[in-house]
N, C-alpha and C positions, 0 to 999 in steps of 0.2 A: 354493428358484432364489434364488439370491442378488440382494440389491436393486442397482440401479446404483450406479456411483460418481455423486458423493461421499460418502462416511462423513463427513467434515469438512472444513470449510474455514476457511485463515486468510485472512480477507475483508479485511483492510486495517487501518490507514491507510499511506499511501506515508510512507517517511522515517520510520518507527517502529519499527522493529526487524522486520517481517516476513520481510526476506530472513536474517536472524541466526536467526530462527526456525525457519523453511523448512529452513536449513541445518545446525540443531542437531539437529532431528528425523528427518532424513534415515537417519542410520545406524541409528536404532531398528529392532531386529528384527520388532517388531512392526505396523510403519507402513510405507505405501507412498507415497512422495509422487511426484506426477506428475513424467514425463521431462520436459513442458514448464514450467518454475517457474510462469511467470503465464500461463494458457493466455487467463484472462479471456471463456471462454465464455459465460457468463450473462448478462454486461453487455451487453445488446441496445441500449441506449439510447449505448453509447460502440462504435460499430462501426469506428472506426479503432484503436482500443486491443486489439481482439478476435484474438488470436494464432492460436487455434483458433475456425472459424466452422460446422463440422459436428458435429452429435452424434456421427456415426461416428468423427471424427477425435479428438473430446474422448474417448470411451470406449477408444479405442486409447492413449489414454496412460496406462491404467491395464492394458495387457494381460498386463503382465509380474506384476501383484500375485500373492503366494499367497494361498490359500484362506483363511488366518487374520490376513490383515493388513488394518487399517483403511486405506481410500485415500483419499487427502486431497491439494487441491491449495492455493497460494496466490494471488490474486488481489488485488494490494494496492486496486485501484478497486470492489472489490464492494461496500464500506461505502458509497462515495457514490454508487453507482449507484442509476439511482430502479426498475430492472429486478431486480438482481441476487439478492438476498436471497429477493425472492418466487419466482423461477423456481427456486432452487435447493430450497427447500421444498415446491413443487408437485412436482417429480421426487422429491426424497427429503425427506418431513415428519420425519424422524427427525434427519435432518442437524445436527451440533453447528458452531457457529460460535466460533472466534477471533477478537479483535478486540484492535489494539492503539493506544493513544492516546498523546500528546505535548505537549508546551507548544507551543500554536500558533505564537509566535514564534519557535522554535526552526524547529519543522516548516517554515515557510514560508522561513525562508533556505535548509534544506537541500532543498526543495522547488523553489524556483525556481532554486537550482543544479543540481538532477536536471534541470531541462528545458533549462539552457543545454548542460549535458551531452549530451543527449539531440538537441539541436538544435531543438526546439520552440520555446524562449525563443531570442532574438537582441537582448535588453537585459540587459546586465550588471548594471546597477545594480537591487539589489531594490526601493530605494525608488521608482526610476521605472519600473518592471515594476508596480508594486502600483499605481501612478496610472493605468496603462493600463488598467485592470480596465472601466471604461466603455466605452472606447472597441472593445476587442475582442470585448465582448458584443455589440456592434453589428456585430460583423462587421469592422470596422476595425482595421489594424496586427496582422494574425495573420501570423508570420514564413511566408515561402514553405514550408520544411519542416516545420512544427508536424503531426503526426498527428492531434493530438486540441485543437481550441482550448478543449474544456471545461478542460483542464489548466491552462490561465494564468489561469482564475477561482481567484485563489489564497485570495480568502476562504470561497468555498464548498467549496474544498478542504479547508482547515484548519478549517474550523467542523466539530469531531467530535463537541462537545455532540449537537447537531442529527442527525448521522449515528447516533449510540449511540443518543439517542431513537427515531428510526426503525427500526433492529434490536432493541430491547424491545418495541415495539409488534408484532412479525411473529414473534419468535423466542422461545419459551417459556423459562421461568428457565433451567431444568435443560438445556438446549440453546446455552446462550452461556457465555462466558469473554471478559471483558474486562480486557487488562493495561496499565498504566502502562510506559512506555518506560522510566522512572527505576528500575524494577523489575528489567528487564533486567541493568543496570548495577551496582546497587546489594545487590541480593541474588537474585543468578542461580541459587543453588542452590533456593533456596525457590520462586522463579518458575517453573525447571525442573518442581520436583516438584508444584504447581497445574496443568500444563499436563497431564502424561501423568495425573494422577490424574482430571482432566475427560475426558479420553480414553477413561480405562478400559484403561491399557496399563499395563506393569511401569515402575518406576522404576529405570533405569540407573544411577542416581549422578552425572549429567552435573554437574559444579559450576558451568561455565561456558558463555555463550553465543557461538559462532561468531561473529568481529568481521567484518561486511561492510559493503561499500559507505561505504569511507571520504569524505569530503569532497574530492573530485577533479576535475578536467577535461581535456579533450582535449588531447593533445600535436599531433597533427595533423588537422586541419580534414577534410583529405582521406579520412584514414581513418574518420572518423566519417560522414562524408556516404555512404560505400560502405557502412558497416552498417546504417545509416539506409534505405537501398536495398533491402539486405538483408531487414530488417524490413517494409517498405512493399510491394516488389512481392509482388504475388500467386503469381505462378508461382513466386518464389525460395522463397517463405514455405509453397508447398505443399510443394515437395520436401524444404524443411527439417523439418515436421512428419513427414514419411515418414520421414527418415533420424535424426534425432534419437536416436529409444530404441535404434535399433542402435548408433551411434555412441557414446551415452553408456554402453551395455553395457561397449563396449570402453577408456572412458575416455579418448573422444576429444571435444571441446569446442572446435571451431576458433574460433565467433563468440566465446564466451566467454573463451579466451585471446587474441582480436584485442583485445576491448574492454578487458580488464584491461591487457594491456601499451601501450594507448594512453591510458592516465590516468596524469595526474601529479598528486598531491597538493598542495592549496592551501591558502592559510587562510580560513577564512570570513568574510566583508565585517564588520564591524561594522554596527549601527545607532548614527544619531544619536540624542541623547538624546531629542529632538522626534519623530521617526518613531518612537521605540521606546512612547513616551507616546502615540501615535496607534492603534498596535496594540494595546495593552492596552485603548483604549478600545472598540476596535472586536469585539476578541474576548472582552472580558471577560462579558458575559451569556450566551455559549454556553458558556465556562469554568465560569461557576455552574451552567450547567443541566446540564453534565457532572458536577461534583459532587454533585450531587444526587441523581442517578444513581447514581454509583458510591460515594458515599457518605465521600469523601476529601476531604481539605480541598487540593485542588488549586491554588487560588489562592495558599497558603502556600507549597506546595510549587515552583510557578512563579514565585514572586515576582511575581503579576499582583494589581497596589494596588488596594486596597478603594476608593480614590479611582474608579478605572475604572468603576465599576458603579455606575448610576444607580439611587435608591430606585424599588422597584419595576420592575425591570427585566425586559423578556420577552423571550426569543429567537425570530426568527422565520427559518428558513431560506429564506425569500424576500427578505429586507432587502436593501437595494442594498447595492451595493461601495461602500467608503470611497473 
């Protein structure tokens, strides 16, 4: 009897290329990616982010998979979730995990914009949003439409060294693969080959990753609010989960179409020199940890100044936000 899904998971992190990897792997004939891109079923500690809330609905996402296909899903907050990795391993001890990491300064700017785009955030200036973390951790200054206040704790979300360290402690070496975002852009052919080799499927010769999620914001706040209602309303979400496999099979993706056509590209906001130095100081110990875990010169790659790492620096995931 076949074991239940997932056979593999693209576990995060957000704004690190997860959508691009999902879209690039989706056409592979030996793979079946879930009909709901980010179910977040196993993120029990992020209840407002869970698109799928019952195991029956989760298994239904893979009902069209052929017998020989590996069944996988992408949920970008599994990596930061306290519960997700362990829960997946409890169901599938042999599950394989792909994680993607990125320069935390770039990730923060992109994630802040993503929160603005989704109406989780209402502070347009990234530096002021960063300064609000302490108040928001105490339950104050949370935007009314924010579906998950934990998403506004930018330091924790972007501290990928601590998250990968936890992944390494839980998942055996042969069942995990970490990809650096820069590799998707600079060596796409080699990176694709690494991913399919890790999954144990044929190399289709893909040379580039699908580009997804460009830096953008909504054209219409009204349409953005409608989309938010569709994602938060329990009744609407239930209907959407039931219909999505059928509609996708016909090539009909109304919500995806609406979201894409309500976006306009915008320029990334520049960071002041002073704020960049602050972010470097905050994230440098975590980058050092990630550098040691992956055996790659990430501080040099990401121009994280050595002066930002104090002698004997150690990282704690519970360190207070700056």
